[in-house]
N, C-alpha and C positions, 0 to 999 in steps of 0.2 A: 425455458426462460424467454425464448423468443416467440411466445405464443400469446394471443390475446383472449383466447376462449378456453374455458375449463375442459380438461380432458375427461373428467367424469363428474358431472354436476351433482348426482345423487350422493356420491362419496363426499364431495365438498360440503354439502348441506349437513350430512351426518357428522363429519369431522368437526366442523365449526360449532355446531349445536352442542355436541358433547363437551367440546373444549370450553365453551362459554358457560355451560352449566356447572362444570367443575370449578371454574375460576370465580364465578360471580360473588360467592360469599367469602372470598379469601383476599379482600382488599389489603394492600400493603402500602401503596403510595398513590395519592390522588393529586394530580396537578390540575388546577382550575384557573383558567383565564390568566396565566402567568405572563407578566410583562417585565422585561429587564432592559434598562436603558443605559446608554453611555453618552455622556456630555463632553463634546470636544469643540473648542473654538466657538462656543455659543450655540452650537447645533446639537440636536438630540437624535440619537440613532437608536431605534427600537430593535436590538439584536434578537430579542425574543418577544413576539407580539401576539398576545392572546392565545397561548398554547394550553391545550387541555388534553390529558390522557390519564389512564389508570394502569398501574402495575400491580399484579396479584402475586401472592405467594407461590413459589415454584414455577413462575412464568418468566419468559424472556421477551422483552420488547426490543426490537431492533429499530434504532433511529438512524435514518439515512438522509443524505443530502450532500451537496458540494461544500467545500470550505466557505465559511461565511454564511451558511444557511441557518446557524443558530444551535446546532447540535451540542457542541461543547459548552456553550454559554448556558444552555438548559441544564446540563449536568452540574456545572459549577454553581448555578443558582440553587439546585437541590442541596449541594454541599455547603451553601452559604460562603463560597470562596470568591465571589465577585469583588474585584478591587474597587474600593470606594474611598475617594474618587478614582476614576471618573464614572464607575458603574454603580447602579443601584437597582434593586428589585422594587419597581414602582407600582405594581398591581398584582392581584391574584392571590391564590392560596397554594401551599404545598403541604398537604395533610399526610403525616406519617402515622400509620396505624401500628403502634407497638404491639397491640394484641387486638382481639375481637371487640373488646369493650372500651378501648381508649385510643385517642388520637391526639396529635399535637400539630399545630400549624408552624412549620419551620420558618416561615417568614416573620412571625411575631415573637418567637422566643428570643431571650437575650443570648449573648455570645457564650457566657459561661455554660448555659444549658446545652447550647449547640455543640460545644466542644465534647460534651459527654456522649452525644449521638454520633458526631463525625469521627470516623475511624473505628467506632465501636459497633453501632447499629447500622450505619451506612458507610461503606468503604468504597474507595475509588482506585482503579488502575489507570494511571495517566498514559497518554499517548506515547511518549518518548522515554523509554527506560534509561537511555544514555544520560538524559538531563534530570530525570526524576530521582535517581539514586545519587547520594552524596559521594563524590570521588575520594574523599579523605577518610571515610569510615568503611569498615569491612561490611560485607553483605549481611553477616550474622548480627552485628551490632545494630544495624538499621532496622532489622525485623524485631530484635529484642527490645529496642526503644519503644515500639508501638505496644508490645506486650506489657512492659513495665509501666507504661503510661495508663493503660486501661484495666489492667488486672492486678490483683493483690498477690503478687508472687515475688520471690527473690530472684537474684541473677542466675543462680544455678537452675532453678525451675524454668526461667525464661529461656535459657540456652537450650534446655532439653526440649521445650515446646517448639523453639525455632528449628532445631534439627529434625523434629518430627514433622513439622510443616514442610521443610525442604524435601523430605521423603514423600510426603503427600502430593507435592506438585511435581514429583518425578525428576528431581534434580540429581544428576550423577554425583557420587562422592559428596554427600551433604555435609559431612564433617569438614572436608577440605574447603568447600565453597563457603562455609561459615566464616573461615578465616581469610578468604580472598577478597580483594577489592574489585569494584565493578569493572575496571578496565581489564581484569584478568579472565573474565568469562565472556561467552558469546552473547549475541543479541537475544537469542531465544532463552538462554539461561537467565539473563537479566530480567526478561519479562516474567519468568517463573518466580524469580525473587520478589518482583512486584506483586504477583498474585499471592504469594505466601504472606507478604506484609498485609495485603488487603484482607486475607482470610484469617489473620492472627487472632481476631477477637470474635470469630463466628458471626459476621454481620447478617442482618436480615436482607439487606439490599447491597448488591455489588454493581457499581457503575464502572463499565469498561469503555474507556475513550480511545478508540482506534488501537486496541491492544495488539493487533496482528499486522498493522501497516509496515511494509518493508521487510517482513519476515519471509523466509522460504516457505513454499507451499506445504512442505512436510512438517516444519516447525509450527506453522499456522494451524495445521490440522491437529497436531498434538495439543496446542493451547486450547483450541475449541473443544476437543474431547475432554480435556482436563476441567474446563469450566462447567461443562454439562455434568460431569461426574461429581464435582463439588456441589453444584446446585441441587442435585438429587439427594446427596447425603445431608445437606443442611436445610433443604426446602427454601432456598433463597429466591428472591426476585432479582433478575438481572436486567439492567439497562445497557444494551450493547450498541455503541455508537460507531458507525463506519460509513464510508462512502461506497462500499462494495456490496451490492445486492446479492452477489454470488455467495458471500460469507453469511449474509442474513438468512438465506435459504437453508443453510446448514444448521442454524442455531435457533432462530426466533419462532415464537408462537404468534406474535403480532408485529406489525410493521407500522412505524410512523415516518412519513416522508415530509421533510422540511425544506422550504425554499424561502430565502430572504426573511428568516425569522418567523415564518408562519407554517402551520401544518397544512399541507395541500391535499393530503390523503392519508388515511389510516384504516387498518382492518386486519383480519387474520392473514397470516403469511400466504396461504394458498390462494386466497381471494386476490391479494395484491399481485401475485405472480401470474395468475391465470387470467385475470380480467382487470388490468390497470385502467383507472378512469381518467386520471389527470395526465396531461401531456408531459409534464416534467417526470412523472414516474415512468412513463413509456420511454422517455429519453434515457433515464438511468438504466432501465432494463436492457435497452437495445445497444448501448455503447460498450458493454463488455464484449471482448472478442468471442464469438461463438466457436464451439469446438466441432460441431457437426457439419458445417459448411465453410467454404473459403470465400471471403469477401474482398472486393477490390478496395472498398472504403468502409470504415465503421460509421454507422449512424451516430449522430450527436444530438444533444438536447435541442439545438436550433432547427433540426429536421421536424420536430413535433410542435414547437411553439415559438412565438416571437413576442417581443415587448414593444407595444405601440408607444406613440408620443406621450400618452398620458401615464405611461409606466404600468399599464395593465397587460396581463397575459392574453395573447390571442392564440388559440389552438389552430394548428395547420390541418388537423383532421386525418392524420396518417396513423395506421396501426403499426405495432412493432413488427409484425410479420411482413407487412407491405414494405416498410423501410429496409428490412433485411433482404427481402427477395430482389429488390431493385439493384443490389450491389453484389450479387453472387457472381463469382468467376467460375466458368465451366472448366472441367478437366481438360477439354480440348484446347481452350485458350491458354491454360497454364502449360500444357505439354508443348505447344508451339513456341511459347516464350522461352522455355527451358532448352528446346532444341537449338534455337538461335544463340542463346547465352553460352551453353556448354560446348559449342563448336569453336569458341574463341580460346586463345591462350590465357592461362591464369594470370591475374594481375599480382597475386600474392601467393608465394609458396613457403610453407612452413615444413621443415624436414627435421625429424628427430629432436625437437626442441626440448631442452631441459632447463628449468630454473629452480635451483635449490637455495635454501636459506640456512645458514649455520645456526644451530641451537646451543651447542656446547663445544668448547675447545679444551684440549689438554694443556699441560704446562708449557709445551713447546709450540703452541699455537696451531696444532693440527686439529681439524674438525673431527669430533668424535660422534656428533649427533646432528642431523640436519632435517629440515622439512622439504619434502619433494613437492613443491607447489605446482610445478608443471613437469611432467615426467614422460619424456619420449613421445611428444605429440607431433603428428604429421597430418596436414591437410592442405588443400589448395582453395583459393577464393577467385572466382571468375568476375570479369568486368560486368557491372550492372547487377550483380548478385547481392542478396542479403543472406549472409550466413549467420544463423542463430546459434548462440553459445549458451547452454542452459545447464543448471546444476545447483546444488545447495551451496550456502555460504561455506567458504573454505575449500571448494572443489578445484580452484585454480583459474576460474574464468577471468577475473580482474587481473591477476598476475600475468596471464597469457596476453591479454590486451596491452598491458603496460610493457611487456617484453617486446611485442611487435613494434611499439613506438620507441624502444630503447630508453624508456623511462626507468626500466630495470634491465640490467645486463644479464643475458642468458649464461647459464653454466656451460652449455654446449648445444650444438645443433645449428641450423641455418634458418634465416628469415630473408627471403628474396622478394623485393618489390620491383616489379618490372625488370626482373633479372639481376638487379643490383643487390649485393649482400648487405643488408642493414646491420646485421650482427657484428660485422667487422669494419664498418664504414668509419672513416675519420670524422671527428666532430664537425669540422668545417663543411664537409660534404653532407653530413646528416642534417644540418640546419636547413639547407636548401630542400632536401627531400621532405622534411617535415611540413613544408608548405602544402604538399600533396596528401599528407596523412594527418588528419585531425581527430581529436577525441571530444566527445560530449560526456562530461562527468555526471555521476549520480545525483549529487547534491547541488541544486542551483543556488543555494544560499551561501555555501562556502566557496563556490567556484567563481564568484564575482567579488571584486574588491569594493567594500562598502564606502570607500572614501572617494571613488571617482564615478562620474556619471556613466550611464550605460553606453552612451555614444562614444565616450573616450575609451571605454573597455573594449568595444568592438573595433575601434580605429587603431588601437595599440598594436596588434599584430601586423597591420598594414604598414605602420611606421617602422617597426622592427625590420621587416623584410623589404622596405623601401618600394612598396607598391604604389603606383600612381605618382603624378608629378608633385603634388603638394597637398596640404591638409584640407584645402577647399574642395579639391576633387575627391579626396578620401571621405569627407563629410557627406558629399552627394551619394557616394557608394554606400555609406552606412545607412543613410535615410532610405535608400532603395532596399537594402537588406531588412531594415525594420518593417517596412511595408510588406516585404515578401513573407515574413513570418507572422503577419497579422497584427503588427503594432503601428504606431503613428510616428511621423517625423518629429513631432513635439516631444516625444519620449526621449529624444537624444539627450536632453539636459536634466533628466531625472536620475535619482539615485536608486540602487537596487532595492532598498527597504520600501520604496513607494510602489512596488509591484507585487502581485500575487505569485505563488509558487509556479503556476503554469506559465505566467508571463515571464518570469525569470528564466525558466527553461527555454522559452522561445528566444530570449536574449542570448543564452548560451549557444543555441543553434545558430543564430545570426553571427556570433563571434567565430564559431567553427567554420562558417561559410566565407568569412572575410578574406581568406587567403585563396579562395577558389580551389578547394581540395578536390581530389579524385576519389579518395578513400577516407571513410569516416568510421571510427569505432564509437559505438553508443554503449557506454558502460552504465547499466542500470539507470538509464536516463529518464525513465518514466515511472520508476518503482514507487516514488514517494508522492505521486500526483493523484488527485481525485480521479475516479474512473472516467468521469465525463471529460475532464481536462486531458487525461491520458489519451482518450480517443482522438481528441483534436490534434495532439502532438504527434501521435502515430500516423494519422492521416497526412499531416504536414510533412513528416519525414518521407513518406511514400511519394507525395507530390514532388518534393525536391529531388528525389531519386529519379523520377521520370523526366523532370525538366532539365536536370543537369547531368544525367547519366552517372550518378554516384554509385559507389560500391560500399556496402555496410558490413561490418561485423557487429551484430546486435546481441549484447550480453544482458541476460536477465535470469532471475530465478523463477519467473512466472512463465510456465510453459504455454499457457493459453495465449499470452502476448507474443511469445517467440513463434508459436505456430502461425499466428496471423501475419507476422512480419516476414518470416523467413521463406526462402526457396529450399535451402537445406538446413539441417539442424545437427549440431554436435552436442552430445550429452557427455558432460565431464563429471568425474567422481574421484576425489582424492588425487587430483593431478593427472589422471589418465583419461583417455577417451573411452567411454563405455560403449557408445553407439554413434554412428554417423550415417546420414542418408537424407532422402526427401522428407521434409517436415511433416507432410500429411501421412506418409507411410509409417513414420516412426510413431506418430500418435495413434494411428489405427491398428498398427501391428508391432508394438515394441518387442525387442528381442531379449532384453536383459531385465532381471528382477528390479534393478535400480530404477530404470526408466519406467517400468510398470508402477513402481511405488510413487514416483513423481506425478504420473498421470492420475493415479487414484486419488491423490491428495488435492487435485484441482477442485475448487468450489464450482460445481457445474450449474446449479440453479434450475435443474430440470423438474418439471411438475411431478413426474413419477418419484423422484427422490424426495421432494417435499411431502408428498402423500405418504410415502413409506416412513419418513421421519415422524410425522404426526401420529400415525398408527402406532409406531413403536413407543412414543411418549405416552399415548393413551393407555396402552397395555401396562406400561410401567406404573402409571398413576393408579390404575385399578388394582395392581398387585400390592400397592402400599397402603391402600385404603383400609381402615380398621372396620370390620363388620359390625353393624349396629347390634 
């Protein structure tokens, strides 16, 4: 992933030639010079600007770019789901080839004809299953609705087809999930329900818009494998939209890189990964945490390009390899830092901590069944350390973090902060201690009050704890914090909805810093961010750690991010500690099967993996070809 030159040029030529030969006569979707505009306050924004690419049968195109690059708007344009007003498809063609002999321009057909195609021939998996599924209908009813709409079957047949689809997408207990509501199943299961809904009418094209964002690496791998399996069975074309080039490496045949509404680079997946041409592509490739080396700082897009006064891209002229090599931390540097760190007394001690939640009680109120969210966990955290906490959803990571903060009361065990027992501390004393221990939550959208300005949101904890003499002095401190996290003083008076996801997370970080804490818990604080924005936030957290001598517990399901951030790593599974030790050592030499499974599921984006994937796809395609 972090290489600019092909590992084997001859293989690259063979692979791409054979691939193109196979695909050239199997056109499924042609997008030509597509322009999609949005009109607001008299201004026209070209969200998609002169986009052209082709999707073939049995092919996966990966569309990558940051939020706002035009990825999702391109997919919504294909589905004819652009809200009008304010949006409109103002130019270009979207040619859908129903078969080898006929095609239709989706831009020109009327809505009645488009409804026949939408959900039937072209289906879409939306980014967020939490909001895409209706909370008042069961999962089964929602999939049945699509079947009844597009197929001439009765309710009994539709139910049988739905349960068969649930089996096909590997949902556990499909009959039970048929009758369950979305809130009763996990995120990965919701996403499988969405896939089942999309597959219900055997579409020719499947559009997947960030279908694995914020999922565990193991669930993500299952979803990717499932999509490949369904593609092969149905000979579908897939448009896979994501900001993560690591995922694209696992799945795609071709890659389309978008930036500010335009395609800046496209080509076969091996070519893009081995020899990226555009500086933006290089930035996206470089900013995902590498697994083979330890970096002091992650490269970001601005290391490869800048925007001049005329709004044009200027290349800085650095390769991915050069940008990475500049930031490598040696083993000797790391060993010396650890020697100094672990000579100190721990700042946090967790001893035999248990946090159980009751599930069932008998007639007399006695708990008969319970969830052991945190089950006999013991570890120390040292001053200046980043302790990574990793595991699948439901493993107890977040509950452990909340228990440390006493947002959840423990069932038993001890939590000692600077020798003081947080688990038994009176509320009045705990309030003062909480100034020193802060949390940055996962979701920057729900963590900020939409009704107050970001300046007031940051200033609020200062007022509660009576820091500084007056609001004038507090405002000065807030402006200094905004600048420290890469924002401007004038942002003080703006509301959360006026900021991007990455900017909101910076605001949340500034809010956590407002009380000058010593210990910060980062609970999935970068999981929902673009990979490029994620790199910026991770770098910021490390800078703040060095400048203010912070100590972190860094919670994430993404083992590659945890490895980059952490000195030591704790791997949790079903409430217990599976493994604990140096982050690099756990990655290079995992001791338990569970940790090995987590590591194996990480999208690595290595050239040898891409080459192996392409060869495997070619062999499969040859095996399915009918002899002349």
